[in-house]
N, C-alpha and C positions, 0 to 999 in steps of 0.2 A: 684605910678609908680615903676616899677622894675628896679634896677640898672643892667647894663650889665656886670659889673666886677664879676669875680668868679662865674658866674651863672651855670657853668657846674661841679663845684667841687663835688657835691653829685650825679652826674649822670654818668652812665657807658654806654658803647656802647651796644645797643640792640643785643641780640643773636637770636631772633626769637621765643623764648619761652614766651615772654611777650604778654599779650593780645593785646596790641596796634600794635604789629608787627607780629602776628602769621600767617597772610596771605601773607605777603610780602616776595618775594625772595631776601634776603639781598645781595646775591652775585651780584645783578644787580644794586645796588645803586651807584656804583663807589665811595664808601667811604663817601657819604653824611651823612649816619647814624653813622659814626665812629667819636667819639668825638675827636680823636687824628689825624685824617686825615686832611691834609692842605686844606684850602679854601681861595679864593681871594675875598677881598672886592671890589665889582664893582657895582656902581649904574647904571644900564643898561637901565632904562626906559627913554623915551623922549616923550614930549607932542607934538601932531600934531595939536591941536586945537588953533585957534587964537581968540576964543570967549572971551568976557569980563566976569567978575564976579568970577574969580578964579586966584590963583597964583600957580606956580609949582617951588619949590626951593629945595635946599639941606641944611639940618639942622643937628645939632649935634645929634648923636645917642646914647647918654649915658643912656637915660631913655626909658621906654616902657609904654604903656597904660594899659597893661594887664599882668596877671600872666599866666604862662604855664609850663607844665612839659614835653612838646614835645621836645625831644632831638635835633631834627634838627632845630627847631625855636630857641632854646637856643644857639645852635652852631652859627647860623646866628647872633644873638645878640652879642655874644662874639667877633666875628670876623669882625664886621662892626662898623666903627667910625662915619658914616654918614647915614642919612635917607633922602630919597626923600619924600618931603611933598607936597601933593596937597591940597590946602585949598580953599574951596568954601565960598565966603563972606556971611556975615549975610544978610538975606532977598533976596539974589540974586536968580534969576530964569535964569539958563543957558539953553537956548532953544535947542542949538545944543549939541550932545554928545561930551564929552571930551575924545579924543582918546589918549591912551598911547601905544607905541610900544617898542619892545626891540631893542636896538642898539647892534648888535652882532659883530661889528667890533672889531677884536682882541679876540673874544670868540671862543669856540670850545669845543668838548666833552672831550678833554684831560685835561682841567683845571677846577676844581670845583669852581663855583662862588657863592657868597652870595649877596642877594639883599633885601633891606628893603624899604617898602613904607608905608607912613602914609597918610590916607585920612581924612581930617577934613571937615565935612559938618556943617557949622555954623548954628545957630538958624534960623529956618524958611526959609532955602535955599532949592532950588530944582535943581537937576542935574542928569545927566546920565554919568557914567564913564565906558569906554570900554578899557580893556587891551587886546592887540593882541599879542599873543606869537606864533612865527614861527621860523623855522630854526633849527640848531643843537647846543646843549648846555648841560652842566651839571650844574643844577641850584638848589640852596637851597634858599627859599624865605619866607619872612614873610610880610604880609600886615595887618596892623591894621587900622580899620575904626571907626571913632567916629562920631556919629550923635547927634548933640545937640538938644535941645527941639524943636519940631515941624519941624525938617528937613525931607526932602524926598529925598532919594538917590536910584537910580537904578545902580547896580554894575554888570558889565558883564565882565567875564574873559574867553578868548578863547584860548584853547590849541590846536593849529594846527601844532604842532611840526613835524620835520622830525623823521624818525624811530630811529635814533641814540640817541635821546635826553633822558636824565634822569632829571626829575623835581619833587622835593618834596617841598611842600609849605603849610603854614598855613595862612588862611584868617579869621581874627577875627573881628567881628563887635560889637560895644557897642551902643545900641539904646536908646536914651533919651526919656523923657516924650513926648507923643503924636507924636513921630517920626515914620517914615515908611521906612523900609529898604527892598529892593527887590534885591535878588542876582540871577544871572544866571551863572552857571558854565558849559561850553561846552568843552568837551575833546574828540577830534577826531584824535589826533596824539600823537607821542612820544612812545618810547620803554617801558619806566617805568615812570609812572606818579602817584604820591600819594599826594592828596590834602586834607586838613582839614578845611572845612568851619565851623566856630563856631560863636555862637551868645550869647550875654548876654544883659540883660535889665538894664537900669539906671533910669527908671521912668514909672509910670503907663500910660496906654493908648498907649503904644508903640506896634509896629507890625513888624514882619519879615516874608517874604516869600522867601523860598530858593528853586529855581528850578535848575535842573541839567539834562544834556543830555550827554551821552557818547557812543562811538562806538569803540569796540576793534576788531582788525583784527589779523591775524596770529602772534602768539608769543608776542602780546602786553599785558602788565600788567597795568591796570588802577584801582586805588583805591580812593574812596571818603569816608571820615569819617566825618559825620555831627554831631555836638553837639549843642543842644539848651539848655541853662541854664535859666530856669524860676525861678528867685529868687525875682521877683517884682510882686505885685498884678496887676490884670487887664491888662495883656499883651496877645498878640496873636501871634501864629506862625503856618506856613504851610510849609511843606517840601514835594517836589514832584520831584523825580529823575527817569529818564528812560534810559535804556541802551540796546544795542544790541551787539551781539558777533558773529563773523564768522571767521572760520579758526582754524586749529590745534594750540593749545597752547594759544589761546585767553583766557584771564582771567580777570574778573572784580570783584571788591569787593566794596560793599556799606554797610556802617555801619551807622545807624541812632539812635543817643542817644538823648532822650528828658528827662530832669530832672526837675520835678515840685517840688520845695521845699515847706516847710511848710508855709512860708510867702506868697506864690504866689497864694493867693485866687483869684478866677475869671479868671483863666487861660483858654485859648481856644487854643487847639493845635491838629494837625493831621499830620502824616507823611506817605508817600506812596512811594514805590519803585517797579518798574516793569522792568523785564528783558526779552529779546527776544533772544532765542538761534537759530541761523540760520544754524548751521552745527554741525556735530559731532566733538569731540575734544575740544570744547569750554566749559568754566566753569564760572558760575556766583555765587558768594557768596553774600547773602543778609541777613543782621541781623538788624531788627528794635528793638529798646529797649525803653521802657517807664517806668520811675520810678516816682511814685507819693507819696508825703508825706502829702497831704491834700485832703480831699473830697470836699472842697468848690470850685469847678471849674465849668466852663461852659461846657467843654467837652474835652476829650482826647482820641486819638485812633491812631492805626497804621495798616498798611497792607503791604504785600510783595508778589509778584507773579513772578515766573520764569517759562517760558514755551517755547515750540517749535513754529515754524512758523505755522500760521493758514492756513491749506490746503483748508478749505472751502472758505475763502476769495480769495485765489489764483484760485481755480476752478471757482468761480463766475466771476472773471475778464477774465479768459481764455475762458469761454463760450461765452463771448461777443467779441471775436476776438483779445484780447490783448495777445501778445506773453508772454511766461512763465517768461522770465527774466524781461521784462518791468512790468509785473503784480507784480512780487516780489518787485521791486523797489517802486511801487506805495503803496503797503501795508506797507512797512517799512517807507516810507515818512509820511504816515498817522499816523503811530505809534508815530513818533517823532514830528509831526506838532503841537500837543497839547501844547508842551512846546516851540518849535522853534518859533511859531507865536507870542508868548508873548514878544519876544524881541522887536518887532515893529521897527526893523532895516532891511528892505527888502534886501539890498545888502548882509548883513551878513547871513541872513536866507538862501538865495539862494546859497551862497558860501559854507555854512556848508552842505546843502543838496547835492550839487555837489560833495563835498568831500566824503560823504557817498556813493553816486552813484558810484564814482570811485573805492572805496574799494570793492563794490559789484561786479563790473565788473571784478576786479582782482580775487576775491574769487570764483566767480561762473563761471569763464571762463572755 
């Protein structure tokens, strides 16, 4: 475990020339990336579920489960004395999703806030955790997730922020022997959102599936940097992110890094990113990376596509009497539904689809 004291002493504020920050417009972070800018310790999550099989408490934040060189995560650690801990009990099967939402009373875009969450999925437990983010805030966040042996955890994080929000976060999962981690990152709001979903393995037979969906409208910047560290033999990973962009100044960044180390024999991995450009003036950067140190693997691959709207699909629907704008929405819904339907949370699926429809009404009006 890493101590929180003096963890920024060898780090400096990014300038934008660093590889990790080369796409981000640093002038829009409101100082979250600045190691010297002030930030307030505020545990802002609250649990909305009354189900049994888990506890949600505030614990000492002196230690962390993982190492990181991300300057924002380090800043969060340095400036937070407490961590909100969600612990799922051993062998517990929590049938209903555990919802966590942001308590924004006293918050606002004028004060930068730091938030830390630790999720512990005890051995052979099963649960779904949903974090709902909405409203206006300037937020630096770190979420660490520990899956003990045989645990099964579905982790859903929803970014439905108002357009004034700046949100930078690191979501790091440690997946134990024979454990299964499934992550869903949905980002359809916020002016500047930069998330780092990362995974490491702690035992063979472990599996991680990372799904993502994002929609950027006019002047929105959304960045997702995925890193999967295969250092354990016989582990599996799948990464599948989809994004759409519409409007002048809409900019998305997707980075997918998969590292298969020499000891990780029997690894099975694949990553895929697809982007749909719906208008001129939108920009999607997509960079899949795969580094392999051993040839003794089951399989490894990656793919990335970025393209314009499919006019043939639009023509097909219009030829059957569907108006152009409605046909466009149907095609975009179908594009996202492959991932959205995997949530198995109908109310959220429809809410996200409605948000995207609303953005399209605005952009194509």
